[in-house]
C-alpha positions, 0 to 999 in steps of 0.5 A: 156383119161384114168381114171387117166388122168381125175382124174388129170383134176378133181383136176385141176377143184377143184383148179381153182374153189376153192370157188365152192361147187362141188366135182369133185374128189370123186370116183363116180364123177371121174368115171361118168365124165370119162365115158362122156369124155373118147373119148376126148384127155387129153391135149385138155380137159385140154386146155378147162378147162383152157380156161373156167376158164379164162372166167367163174366163175363157173366150166365147164359142160361136154357139155362145155368141149366137145364143146370147144374141138370140136371148138379147133379141127376144128380150128386146121384143118382150120389152117392146111389147111390154112398153106397148101394152103399158102405153095402150092400157 
């Protein structure tokens, strides 16, 4: 993910958690969070943030975003394997 893509996610977090007192869009926060999430796909991280917002009233941590993305990737692998097995049985 690029730093500009993370900046988009930072604004998404601030919009979804408008009543929360965190500041995700200042330059330091954007750089720090980007450094911790740069190996994550932008669209996977966006899905993680949206899923988190449907369940939790506080913004996600870096660890929570990474955990969701890991679970989501494992699910995609499992689903692809299952589909392959059904097609070849």
